[in-house]
MARBA-3410 file (N, C-alpha, C, O; in Angstrom, 1 decimal):
65
53.2,24.1,-23.8,53.8,24.3,-25.2,53.1,25.5,-25.8,51.9,25.6,-25.9 ~ 53.9,26.4,-26.3,53.4,27.6,-27.0,53.0,27.2,-28.4,53.5,26.2,-29.0 ~ 52.1,28.0,-28.9,51.6,27.8,-30.2,52.7,27.6,-31.3,52.6,26.7,-32.1 ~ 53.7,28.4,-31.2,54.8,28.4,-32.2,55.7,27.2,-31.9,56.7,27.1,-32.7 ~ 55.5,26.5,-30.9,56.3,25.3,-30.6,55.8,24.0,-31.3,56.5,23.0,-31.4
54.6,24.2,-31.9,54.0,23.0,-32.6,54.6,22.9,-34.0,55.0,23.9,-34.6 ~ 54.6,21.6,-34.5,55.1,21.4,-35.8,54.0,21.9,-36.8,52.8,22.0,-36.4 ~ 54.3,22.3,-38.0,53.4,22.9,-38.9,52.1,22.0,-39.2,51.0,22.5,-39.3 ~ 52.4,20.7,-39.2,51.3,19.7,-39.5,50.3,19.7,-38.3,49.0,19.7,-38.5 ~ 50.8,19.7,-37.1,49.9,19.8,-35.9,49.1,21.1,-35.9,48.0,21.1,-35.6
49.8,22.2,-36.2,49.2,23.5,-36.2,48.1,23.5,-37.2,47.0,24.1,-37.0 ~ 48.3,22.9,-38.4,47.3,22.9,-39.5,46.1,22.1,-39.0,45.0,22.5,-39.3 ~ 46.3,21.0,-38.3,45.2,20.2,-37.8,44.4,21.0,-36.8,43.1,21.0,-36.9 ~ 45.0,21.7,-35.9,44.3,22.5,-34.9,43.6,23.6,-35.6,42.4,23.9,-35.2 ~ 44.2,24.3,-36.6,43.5,25.3,-37.3,42.2,24.8,-38.0,41.2,25.4,-38.1
42.4,23.6,-38.6,41.3,23.0,-39.4,40.2,22.6,-38.4,39.0,22.9,-38.8 ~ 40.5,22.1,-37.3,39.5,21.8,-36.3,38.7,23.1,-35.8,37.5,23.0,-35.5 ~ 39.5,24.1,-35.7,38.9,25.4,-35.3,37.9,25.9,-36.3,36.8,26.4,-36.0 ~ 38.2,25.6,-37.6,37.2,26.0,-38.7,36.0,25.1,-38.6,34.8,25.6,-38.7 ~ 36.1,23.8,-38.3,35.0,22.9,-38.1,34.2,23.4,-36.9,32.9,23.4,-37.0
34.8,23.7,-35.9,34.1,24.2,-34.7,33.3,25.4,-35.0,32.1,25.5,-34.6 ~ 33.8,26.3,-35.7,33.1,27.5,-36.1,31.8,27.2,-37.0,30.8,27.8,-36.9 ~ 32.0,26.2,-37.8,30.9,25.8,-38.7,29.8,25.1,-37.8,28.6,25.3,-38.1 ~ 30.1,24.4,-36.8,29.2,23.8,-35.9,28.4,24.9,-35.1,27.2,24.8,-35.0 ~ 29.1,25.9,-34.7,28.5,27.0,-34.0,27.5,27.8,-35.0,26.4,28.1,-34.6
28.0,27.9,-36.2,27.1,28.6,-37.2,25.8,27.8,-37.5,24.8,28.3,-37.8 ~ 25.9,26.5,-37.3,24.8,25.6,-37.5,23.9,25.5,-36.3,22.9,24.8,-36.3 ~ 24.3,26.2,-35.2,23.4,26.2,-34.0,23.9,25.6,-32.7,23.3,25.7,-31.7 ~ 25.1,25.0,-32.8,25.7,24.4,-31.6,26.3,25.5,-30.7,26.7,26.6,-31.2 ~ 26.3,25.3,-29.4,27.1,26.2,-28.6,28.6,25.9,-28.8,28.9,24.9,-29.3
29.4,26.9,-28.4,30.8,26.6,-28.5,31.3,25.4,-27.7,32.1,24.6,-28.1 ~ 30.7,25.3,-26.5,31.0,24.2,-25.6,30.6,22.8,-26.3,31.3,21.9,-26.2 ~ 29.4,22.8,-26.9,28.9,21.6,-27.6,29.8,21.3,-28.8,30.2,20.1,-29.0 ~ 30.2,22.3,-29.5,31.1,22.0,-30.7,32.4,21.5,-30.2,32.9,20.5,-30.8 ~ 33.0,22.1,-29.2,34.3,21.6,-28.7,34.2,20.2,-28.2,35.1,19.3,-28.4
33.2,19.9,-27.4,33.0,18.6,-26.8,32.9,17.5,-27.9,33.4,16.5,-27.8 ~ 32.1,17.8,-29.0,31.9,16.9,-30.0,33.2,16.6,-30.7,33.6,15.4,-31.0 ~ 34.0,17.6,-31.0,35.3,17.4,-31.7,36.2,16.6,-30.8,36.9,15.8,-31.3 ~ 36.2,16.9,-29.5,37.1,16.2,-28.6,36.7,14.7,-28.5,37.5,13.8,-28.5 ~ 35.4,14.5,-28.5,34.9,13.1,-28.3,35.2,12.3,-29.6,35.3,11.1,-29.5
35.2,13.0,-30.7,35.4,12.3,-32.0,36.7,12.7,-32.6,36.9,12.7,-33.9 ~ 37.7,12.9,-31.8,39.0,13.5,-32.3,39.6,12.5,-33.3,40.2,13.0,-34.3 ~ 39.6,11.2,-33.1,40.2,10.3,-34.1,39.5,10.4,-35.4,40.2,10.4,-36.5 ~ 38.2,10.5,-35.4,37.4,10.6,-36.7,37.8,11.9,-37.4,38.0,11.9,-38.6 ~ 37.8,13.0,-36.7,38.1,14.3,-37.3,39.6,14.3,-37.8,39.8,14.9,-38.9
40.5,13.7,-37.1,41.9,13.6,-37.5,41.9,12.9,-38.8,42.7,13.2,-39.8 ~ 41.2,11.8,-38.9,41.2,11.0,-40.2,40.7,11.8,-41.3,41.2,11.7,-42.4 ~ 39.6,12.6,-41.1,39.0,13.4,-42.1,40.0,14.5,-42.6,40.1,14.7,-43.8 ~ 40.8,15.0,-41.7,41.8,16.0,-42.0,42.9,15.4,-42.9,43.2,15.9,-44.0 ~ 43.3,14.2,-42.5,44.4,13.5,-43.3,43.9,13.0,-44.6,44.7,12.7,-45.6
42.6,12.7,-44.7,42.0,12.3,-46.0,41.8,13.4,-46.9,41.4,13.2,-48.1 ~ 42.0,14.7,-46.4,41.9,15.8,-47.3,40.5,16.5,-47.4,40.3,17.4,-48.2 ~ 39.6,16.1,-46.5,38.3,16.8,-46.5,38.5,18.3,-46.0,39.4,18.6,-45.2 ~ 37.7,19.1,-46.6,37.7,20.5,-46.1,37.0,20.6,-44.8,36.2,19.7,-44.5 ~ 37.1,21.6,-44.0,36.4,21.8,-42.8,34.9,21.7,-43.1,34.1,21.1,-42.3
34.4,22.3,-44.2,33.0,22.3,-44.6,32.5,20.9,-44.8,31.4,20.5,-44.4 ~ 33.3,20.1,-45.5,32.9,18.7,-45.8,32.9,17.9,-44.6,32.0,17.1,-44.4 ~ 33.8,18.1,-43.7,33.9,17.3,-42.4,32.7,17.7,-41.5,32.0,16.8,-40.9 ~ 32.4,19.0,-41.4,31.3,19.4,-40.6,30.0,18.9,-41.2,29.1,18.4,-40.4 ~ 29.8,18.9,-42.5,28.6,18.4,-43.1,28.4,16.9,-42.8,27.3,16.5,-42.5
29.5,16.2,-43.0,29.5,14.7,-42.7,29.1,14.4,-41.2,28.3,13.6,-40.9 ~ 29.7,15.2,-40.3,29.4,15.0,-38.9,28.0,15.4,-38.6,27.4,14.7,-37.8 ~ 27.5,16.4,-39.1,26.1,16.9,-38.8,25.1,15.9,-39.5,23.9,15.9,-39.0 ~ 25.5,15.2,-40.5,24.5,14.3,-41.2,24.5,12.9,-40.5,23.7,12.1,-40.9 ~ 25.4,12.6,-39.6,25.4,11.3,-38.9,24.4,11.3,-37.8,24.3,10.2,-37.2
END
């Protein structure tokens, strides 16, 4: 599936997760660690997205757990 085949909501979620990933890397995680954590906790991150948390708020919550 090409990027432009995604519905806008799915693309927004992917973009949001990419921002969270970048924040994890900025906090000291490797890119692989950041991606693995988001994949392992995909349901939690999806919930945070739909609850309206910013990527910064979600990253902070995840890092504080």
